[in-house]
C-alpha positions in Angstrom: -60.6 -31.0 114.9 -61.0 -31.7 118.8 -58.0 -30.6 120.8 -58.1 -33.8 123.0 -59.3 -37.0 123.2 -60.5 -39.1 126.4 -60.2 -42.9 126.7 -61.0 -45.3 129.6 -59.2 -48.8 129.9 -59.5 -50.5 132.8 -58.9 -48.3 135.6 -57.0 -45.9 133.5 -57.8 -42.5 132.3 -56.0 -41.9 128.9 -56.2 -37.9 128.2 -54.4 -37.3 125.0 -53.9 -33.6 124.5 -53.6 -32.5 120.7 -53.1 -28.8 121.2 -52.8 -26.6 124.2 -55.5 -24.4 125.4 -55.1 -20.9 124.4 -57.0 -19.3 127.1 -58.0 -19.7 130.8 -61.8 -20.4 130.2 -60.4 -23.2 127.4 -58.2 -24.6 129.9 -60.5 -24.6 132.8 -63.2 -26.3 130.1 -60.7 -29.1 129.3 -59.7 -29.4 132.9 -63.3 -29.7 134.2 -63.7 -32.3 131.7 -60.8 -34.4 132.7 -61.5 -34.3 136.4 -65.2 -35.2 135.5 -63.8 -38.1 133.7 -61.3 -39.0 136.8 -64.4 -39.1 139.2 -66.0 -42.1 137.5 -66.2 -45.0 139.6 -63.6 -47.5 139.0 -60.8 -45.0 137.6 -58.0 -45.1 139.9 -54.8 -43.9 137.1 -54.5 -41.0 134.9 -52.2 -41.0 131.8 -51.5 -37.5 130.4 -50.4 -37.6 126.8 -49.0 -34.5 125.8 -46.5 -35.8 123.1 -48.3 -33.9 120.7 -47.6 -30.4 122.4 -45.2 -28.2 120.7 -45.4 -24.7 122.3 -45.3 -23.7 126.1 -48.7 -22.6 127.6 -49.3 -19.1 128.8 -48.6 -18.5 132.5 -52.2 -18.1 133.4 -53.3 -21.2 131.5 -50.1 -23.2 133.2 -52.4 -22.2 136.6 -55.2 -24.2 135.7 -53.3 -27.0 134.8 -51.1 -26.6 138.2 -54.8 -26.7 140.0 -55.8 -29.9 138.3 -52.9 -31.7 138.8 -52.9 -31.0 142.6 -56.3 -32.3 142.8 -55.2 -35.4 140.6 -52.4 -36.2 143.4 -55.0 -36.3 146.1 -57.4 -38.2 144.5 -55.6 -40.5 141.8 -53.6 -43.3 142.8 -50.9 -43.5 140.2 -50.2 -40.7 137.3 -48.3 -40.5 134.1 -47.5 -38.0 131.7 -46.0 -38.5 128.3 -44.1 -35.4 127.7 -43.1 -34.1 124.2 -39.3 -33.9 124.8 -36.4 -35.3 127.2 -35.7 -32.0 128.8 -39.3 -31.6 130.1 -39.7 -35.5 130.9 -36.5 -34.9 132.8 -37.7 -32.0 134.9 -41.0 -33.7 135.7 -39.3 -36.7 137.1 -36.5 -34.7 139.5 -39.8 -32.7 140.8 -41.3 -36.2 141.2 -38.1 -37.6 143.0 -37.9 -34.5 145.2 -41.3 -34.7 146.3 -40.9 -38.4 147.1 -43.7 -39.2 144.8 -41.3 -41.0 141.9 -43.1 -44.5 142.5 -46.7 -42.8 141.9 -46.0 -40.1 139.5 -43.6 -40.1 136.5 -43.1 -38.7 133.2 -41.9 -40.5 129.8 -41.1 -39.6 126.2 -42.4 -43.0 125.1 -46.3 -44.0 125.2 -45.5 -48.0 125.4 -43.4 -47.0 128.6 -46.0 -45.1 130.3 -48.5 -47.7 129.3 -46.0 -50.3 131.3 -45.6 -48.1 134.2 -49.6 -47.8 134.3 -49.8 -51.9 134.1 -51.6 -51.9 130.9 -49.0 -52.3 128.3 -51.3 -54.3 126.2 -53.9 -50.9 125.9 -54.1 -50.0 121.9 -54.6 -46.3 121.6 -55.5 -46.3 118.0 
């Protein structure tokens, strides 16, 4: 089974992550694919769906995701994450507020709310 799926709808790249990368090499492969897809013409928004993730990444794997998110923040107009739980959503939103990016970077626990934030409430994932 694939660990993620990528879909493009209008100007949004939807990255649905099913299972966390276990190694740095695997995380780098996934991050490179997401970055490649984000560089397609017309992509301005990134919807990262982590709602299926049950565990936490190893610190070295998190470094890879941190590098990707740094790139995303400099190259993508709007970013939403669907977090697997309320605690993570609240933590991500606190970070966004303190960084002054809450209008463009936000976390949710509900996919439909994230779709509204991304201006594509009609998008069907299935």
